[in-house]
C-alpha positions in Angstrom: 52.5 11.6 -72.1 52.7 8.5 -70.3 52.3 5.0 -72.0 51.1 1.7 -70.7 53.3 -1.4 -71.0 50.2 -3.9 -70.9 49.0 -5.2 -74.0 46.4 -2.6 -75.6 42.8 -4.3 -75.8 39.9 -1.9 -77.2 36.5 -2.3 -75.8 34.9 -0.4 -78.5 35.8 1.4 -81.8 34.8 4.6 -79.7 34.1 5.2 -76.1 31.7 8.2 -75.4 31.8 10.0 -72.0 28.4 11.7 -71.1 25.0 11.3 -72.3 23.5 14.9 -72.8 23.1 16.4 -76.2 26.4 16.0 -77.2 27.2 12.7 -76.0 24.1 11.1 -76.7 23.9 13.1 -80.6 27.6 11.7 -81.3 27.1 8.4 -80.1 23.7 7.9 -82.1 25.5 8.9 -85.2 28.5 6.8 -84.9 26.3 3.7 -84.1 24.4 4.5 -87.2 27.8 4.7 -89.1 28.5 0.9 -88.3 30.7 1.6 -85.2 31.0 -0.4 -82.1 30.3 2.4 -79.6 30.3 2.1 -75.6 28.8 5.2 -73.8 29.9 6.0 -70.0 27.3 7.9 -67.9 28.1 8.6 -64.3 24.5 9.0 -63.1 21.5 6.4 -63.7 18.5 6.1 -66.1 15.9 8.6 -65.1 12.4 6.9 -64.7 10.2 8.3 -67.4 7.4 7.0 -69.7 9.6 6.3 -72.7 12.5 4.9 -70.5 9.6 2.4 -68.8 8.0 1.6 -71.9 11.5 0.7 -73.5 11.7 -2.0 -70.9 14.5 -0.3 -68.7 13.6 -1.2 -65.1 17.0 -0.1 -63.4 16.2 3.6 -62.7 16.0 6.5 -60.5 13.1 8.6 -60.2 13.3 12.6 -61.3 13.3 14.8 -58.1 9.8 15.3 -57.2 9.2 14.6 -53.5 12.5 13.9 -51.8 13.7 17.2 -50.9 17.4 18.5 -51.6 18.7 15.3 -50.9 16.9 13.6 -54.1 18.4 16.9 -56.2 22.0 17.2 -55.3 24.7 14.8 -56.1 27.6 16.7 -55.3 28.9 20.0 -54.0 32.4 21.4 -55.6 33.5 24.5 -53.2 36.4 26.5 -53.1 37.4 24.6 -49.8 37.1 21.2 -48.5 37.9 17.7 -50.3 39.3 18.5 -53.7 37.4 16.2 -55.7 34.2 17.7 -54.3 31.8 16.5 -51.5 29.6 13.6 -52.9 25.7 13.8 -51.4 24.0 11.2 -53.5 25.4 9.0 -56.2 22.1 9.0 -57.9 21.5 12.7 -57.2 20.2 14.9 -60.1 22.7 18.0 -60.3 26.0 19.1 -59.3 26.8 22.4 -58.1 30.3 24.2 -58.9 31.1 27.0 -56.8 33.8 29.3 -58.3 34.7 33.2 -57.8 31.9 35.0 -59.1 29.7 32.1 -60.4 27.9 29.2 -59.5 27.2 26.3 -62.2 24.9 23.5 -62.1 25.0 20.5 -64.4 23.0 17.4 -64.6 23.8 13.6 -63.8 22.0 11.1 -65.4 21.3 9.3 -68.7 20.0 12.0 -71.0 22.1 14.9 -69.2 20.9 18.5 -69.6 18.0 17.6 -71.7 16.1 16.8 -68.7 16.6 20.5 -67.0 16.5 22.3 -70.4 13.7 24.8 -71.3 13.1 22.8 -74.8 13.6 25.7 -76.8 15.6 25.4 -80.0 17.4 28.5 -81.1 20.5 29.0 -83.5 23.0 31.4 -82.6 23.6 35.0 -84.4 24.7 34.4 -88.3 28.4 34.1 -88.9 29.1 32.3 -85.3 30.9 29.5 -86.7 32.7 31.6 -89.4 36.6 32.3 -89.0 37.0 29.9 -86.1 38.9 27.1 -87.7 39.9 26.0 -91.1 37.0 23.8 -92.6 34.4 25.3 -90.3 31.6 27.9 -91.1 28.0 28.7 -90.7 27.4 26.7 -93.9 29.1 23.5 -92.6 26.8 23.3 -89.6 23.8 24.4 -91.4 22.6 20.9 -92.3 23.5 19.8 -88.8 21.1 22.0 -87.4 18.3 21.2 -89.6 18.6 17.4 -88.7 18.8 17.9 -85.0 15.9 20.4 -84.9 13.9 17.9 -86.7 15.3 15.0 -84.6 14.3 16.6 -81.0 10.9 17.4 -82.6 11.0 21.3 -82.4 7.4 22.6 -83.1 4.9 25.3 -82.9 1.6 24.8 -81.3 -1.2 24.6 -83.8 -3.1 27.2 -81.6 -0.9 29.4 -79.3 -4.0 30.4 -77.4 -4.9 27.1 -76.0 -1.2 27.0 -74.4 -1.3 28.6 -70.9 0.8 31.8 -70.6 2.3 31.4 -74.2 4.3 34.7 -74.9 2.6 34.9 -78.3 -0.8 35.8 -77.0 -0.8 36.2 -73.2 0.9 39.8 -73.4 -1.2 41.2 -76.1 -2.0 45.1 -75.2 0.8 45.1 -72.6 3.3 48.1 -73.3 6.0 46.8 -71.6 6.8 44.0 -73.9 7.3 44.5 -77.9 5.4 41.9 -80.0 7.6 39.4 -82.0 8.0 39.3 -85.7 7.1 36.5 -88.1 9.6 33.6 -87.3 11.1 35.2 -84.1 9.4 32.8 -81.7 11.6 29.9 -81.7 10.4 26.3 -81.7 9.6 24.3 -78.6 10.7 20.7 -78.5 7.5 19.6 -76.5 4.7 17.2 -77.6 1.9 19.4 -77.7 -1.6 18.0 -77.2 -3.6 18.0 -80.7 -6.9 19.3 -78.5 -7.6 21.0 -75.5 -7.9 17.8 -73.5 -4.7 15.5 -72.9 -5.1 12.3 -74.9 -3.2 9.0 -74.1 0.2 7.9 -74.9 1.5 8.3 -78.4 4.2 6.3 -80.2 6.6 7.6 -82.7 8.0 6.3 -85.9 10.9 4.8 -83.9 8.8 3.2 -81.3 9.4 5.7 -78.5 6.4 6.3 -76.3 5.6 9.8 -75.0 2.6 11.5 -73.4 1.5 14.7 -74.8 1.9 17.8 -72.4 -0.3 18.4 -69.4 0.3 22.1 -69.0 -0.9 21.8 -65.4 2.2 19.5 -64.6 5.5 20.4 -63.8 8.1 19.9 -66.9 10.9 22.2 -66.2 14.2 22.2 -64.0 13.4 18.8 -62.3 12.6 16.9 -65.8 9.5 15.6 -67.6 8.2 12.2 -66.1 5.7 11.6 -69.0 8.3 12.1 -71.7 6.3 15.0 -73.3 9.6 17.4 -73.3 12.0 15.9 -75.5 15.2 14.4 -74.0 18.0 12.9 -75.7 17.9 9.6 -73.7 14.6 8.8 -75.3 14.9 10.2 -78.7 18.5 9.4 -79.4 19.6 6.6 -76.9 16.8 4.4 -76.7 16.8 3.8 -80.5 20.7 3.5 -80.7 20.4 0.8 -78.1 18.5 -1.1 -80.7 21.4 -1.0 -83.4 23.8 -2.0 -80.9 24.9 0.9 -78.2 26.2 -0.2 -75.1 25.6 2.2 -72.2 27.1 2.0 -68.7 25.1 4.2 -66.4 26.8 4.8 -63.0 30.2 4.6 -64.5 32.2 7.9 -63.7 35.4 8.5 -65.6 38.3 9.6 -63.3 41.3 10.0 -65.7 42.1 9.7 -69.2 45.3 8.4 -70.4 47.1 8.2 -73.8 48.4 5.3 -74.7 51.3 6.1 -77.1 49.6 5.9 -80.6 47.5 3.0 -79.9 44.5 5.0 -78.3 43.2 6.0 -74.6 42.8 4.2 -71.5 40.0 5.5 -69.2 40.3 4.9 -65.4 36.5 4.3 -64.6 34.7 4.0 -61.2 31.8 1.7 -61.1 29.7 3.7 -58.5 27.4 0.7 -58.0 29.8 -2.0 -57.3 32.5 0.6 -55.9 35.4 -0.6 -57.8 37.6 0.6 -60.3 38.3 -0.5 -64.0 40.1 0.5 -67.1 38.5 0.6 -70.6 40.3 1.4 -73.7 39.3 2.8 -77.2 41.6 4.0 -80.2 39.0 7.0 -80.0 37.5 8.8 -77.4 34.6 11.6 -77.5 34.6 13.7 -74.4 31.0 15.2 -73.8 30.9 15.4 -70.1 29.7 19.2 -70.2 31.8 22.2 -69.7 32.7 21.7 -66.0 33.4 18.0 -66.0 35.3 18.2 -69.3 37.7 20.8 -68.4 38.0 18.9 -64.9 38.8 15.5 -66.8 41.6 17.5 -69.0 42.9 19.5 -66.2 43.3 16.5 -64.0 44.7 14.1 -66.5 47.2 16.4 -67.5 48.2 17.2 -64.1 48.7 13.5 -63.6 51.4 13.3 -66.6 49.1 11.6 -68.8 48.3 14.1 -71.4 50.3 16.9 -73.2 50.6 20.2 -72.3 47.5 21.8 -73.9 48.3 25.3 -73.4 45.1 26.8 -74.6 43.1 24.6 -71.9 41.0 26.7 -69.4 40.9 29.7 -71.6 37.6 31.7 -72.6 35.3 30.4 -69.8 31.7 31.9 -70.2 28.2 31.9 -68.5 26.4 32.6 -71.8 25.2 36.0 -70.3 22.9 34.1 -68.1 20.7 36.4 -65.7 17.7 35.1 -64.3 15.1 37.6 -62.4 12.2 36.9 -60.5 9.0 39.0 -61.8 5.9 38.9 -59.7 2.6 38.0 -61.4 0.0 40.7 -61.2 -1.7 41.0 -57.8 -5.2 40.4 -59.2 -4.7 36.7 -59.4 -5.5 36.5 -63.1 -1.9 34.6 -63.9 -0.5 31.6 -62.7 3.1 31.4 -64.0 3.5 27.6 -63.7 0.8 26.7 -66.0 2.1 25.8 -69.6 5.5 24.3 -71.1 9.0 24.7 -69.6 9.2 27.9 -71.3 6.3 30.2 -72.1 8.4 31.9 -75.1 10.6 34.3 -76.3 9.8 38.0 -75.2 11.2 41.4 -76.0 11.4 44.3 -73.4 10.1 47.5 -74.7 13.2 50.0 -75.6 15.4 47.1 -75.1 14.5 44.8 -77.8 18.5 44.1 -79.0 20.0 44.1 -75.4 19.5 40.3 -74.8 17.9 37.3 -75.5 15.0 36.7 -73.1 12.7 34.0 -72.1 9.8 33.9 -70.0 9.2 30.8 -67.8 7.1 29.7 -64.7 9.0 29.3 -61.3 9.9 25.5 -60.8 8.1 23.5 -58.0 10.7 22.4 -55.2 10.8 18.5 -54.7 8.7 18.8 -51.5 6.9 15.8 -49.8 3.7 14.9 -51.6 1.4 16.6 -48.9 3.3 20.0 -49.7 3.2 19.9 -53.3 0.0 22.0 -53.8 1.1 24.6 -51.6 4.8 24.7 -53.0 3.2 24.9 -56.8 0.9 27.7 -55.9 3.9 29.7 -54.4 6.1 28.9 -57.6 3.0 30.3 -59.7 3.3 33.6 -58.3 6.4 34.8 -60.0 7.8 34.2 -63.6 11.5 33.8 -64.1 12.8 36.2 -66.9 15.9 34.6 -68.1 18.2 36.4 -70.2 21.0 35.4 -72.2 23.8 37.3 -74.1 27.2 37.1 -75.7 29.3 37.9 -72.4 33.1 38.5 -72.8 34.1 35.0 -72.0 37.1 36.2 -70.2 36.9 33.8 -67.3 39.4 31.2 -66.9 39.5 27.6 -65.3 42.7 26.1 -63.9 44.1 23.4 -61.6 45.6 24.6 -58.3 47.1 22.1 -55.9 44.6 19.6 -57.2 41.4 21.5 -56.8 39.7 22.9 -60.0 39.5 26.8 -59.6 37.6 28.8 -62.1 36.4 32.5 -62.1 33.9 35.1 -64.0 33.1 38.9 -63.5 30.1 40.2 -64.8 31.9 43.5 -64.5 34.0 42.7 -67.6 31.0 42.0 -70.0 29.0 45.1 -71.4 26.3 42.7 -72.1 25.6 42.3 -68.7 25.1 46.1 -68.0 22.7 46.1 -70.8 20.6 43.1 -69.6 20.5 44.9 -66.1 19.1 48.0 -67.9 16.5 46.0 -69.2 15.2 44.3 -66.1 15.4 47.6 -64.4 13.4 49.0 -67.2 10.8 46.2 -67.1 10.1 46.6 -63.3 9.7 50.4 -64.0 7.2 49.9 -67.0 5.2 47.1 -65.1 5.2 48.4 -61.8 6.5 45.1 -60.5 10.1 44.6 -59.2 12.5 42.1 -61.2 14.7 40.5 -58.2 18.1 39.4 -59.5 21.6 39.2 -58.3 23.7 41.8 -60.2 27.2 40.4 -58.7 27.2 36.6 -59.0 26.3 34.3 -61.8 24.0 31.5 -61.4 24.2 29.4 -64.9 23.4 26.0 -66.2 25.0 27.4 -69.6 28.6 27.0 -68.6 30.9 27.2 -71.8 34.3 27.4 -73.0 37.8 26.5 -71.5 38.5 24.0 -74.7 38.0 26.5 -77.4 37.7 25.8 -81.2 40.9 27.3 -82.7 43.9 26.3 -85.1 46.3 27.6 -82.8 47.0 25.2 -79.7 48.0 28.1 -77.6 44.3 29.8 -77.9 42.2 26.7 -78.0 42.0 23.0 -77.3 40.2 21.5 -80.4 40.3 22.1 -84.2 37.5 22.4 -86.8 36.8 18.8 -86.3 36.7 18.8 -82.6 39.9 16.7 -82.4 42.4 17.7 -79.5 45.7 19.5 -80.7 48.2 17.0 -80.6 46.1 13.9 -79.5 44.6 12.0 -82.6 41.4 10.1 -82.0 40.4 12.4 -78.8 37.6 14.6 -79.7 35.4 17.1 -77.6 31.5 17.4 -78.3 30.0 19.7 -75.7 29.8 23.6 -75.0 33.4 23.7 -73.6 34.5 24.1 -77.3 32.4 27.2 -78.1 34.7 29.8 -79.0 32.4 32.5 -77.6 29.0 32.3 -75.9 26.2 31.7 -78.3 24.0 34.3 -76.5 20.9 32.2 -76.9 19.8 28.9 -75.4 22.7 26.7 -76.4 21.4 23.2 -76.6 20.4 23.2 -80.2 24.1 24.5 -81.1 25.6 21.5 -78.8 23.6 19.0 -80.7 24.6 20.6 -83.9 28.4 20.5 -82.9 28.4 16.8 -81.9 26.4 15.8 -85.1 29.2 17.6 -87.0 32.1 15.9 -84.8 30.7 12.4 -85.3 30.0 13.2 -89.1 34.2 14.0 -89.4 35.1 10.6 -87.3 33.3 8.2 -89.4 35.2 6.0 -91.9 
């Protein structure tokens, strides 16, 4: 570990890196505890109703009509520039390509909450048990309850008013098994109180949102009207009023430990195109699995952190497998109508094989005159989105300055079960389920910085603090000791709430 001979000056009590579920929840909790918090986000604020109504004007739009140049921020390939290919500094998604896996992550204030399916689901019972001293399901329970309420998870008062809702749309269809009471997870969306969409609503914190219009897009490319819960609106906007400082378009390039004083961050201001150094006695790393692993691997290689022998181990993809399932040919269904996900389903005969959500296809960000045609095409197939507890036997490492990572579906029995379920759905329905059975495409990369009391097996302890690095914490899915096997956002938020609670004076 290297130090810095210059005088240590703290820019805040805590610096948080990243503004997704982990970073936003942690920052909000720490501000509520009276701490000075600086949040660094490499992307811009996104233009949505709640952000605009809060008076934030320096924004960039969600990708709707600009084509792929408005979507892709950067590509990280096995060849080419070691730090990746920058396509658009305000782009929406980063693509990481490894052996057997492609992973996407978002760039922008609010992080992955802009692309999530707004499904609030807890992991299997005992998920947190026996992971580290002082950590178990009971410790996390209050955090799950709290963030579930804060993200405004709810059920519609009348599911039959919600197009394609899984609780009514497939009645009498033999290839799906009806869910039991309490099995349909709440959705973090603002449902309209009547069949017609009303005007904007203001919540108890003064955040303005529109009820969801089920004939508009709210999925992978964001929710402009704010009807899908996002953490920039529900956590960061209120925290700004309490003293949180956010620096968008600030990308952290390296973490340096400053002996026992704290940490210095080498940061690049993407607007001014200049570098700066920011310091704090405590740092919360919540940049998402791919970027958190990269930052730690790069900083370790530069000689600015310790050995971290457990770094890069246990990489997984949450058992993600996405299939495309055509709608019936009679024109009776339009898959894109409804909320981001239509709900949980169970494939008959494979009820326990995997966790499955049904969703509509996303309308690509085409020019306006092509939107209607593109949306109609997207509506011709459902996305069958499966998750499971894969073996998490992948690896992330740094090789000659380039981050390398790999994952093989063949090592996880859960994938064989998911593929069998997809093939059974195709056979039972008479309509094919198309999917890639060899390479994973995921938005749920996890691991590499696992929780473990043994530094050789993991990176953080049960409080989220990095072994041997007092004051350095991790609050994203990179710490998961195994895949949750369900939508992970609620678990990331609950973990971040737990970490922030342990950091408070």
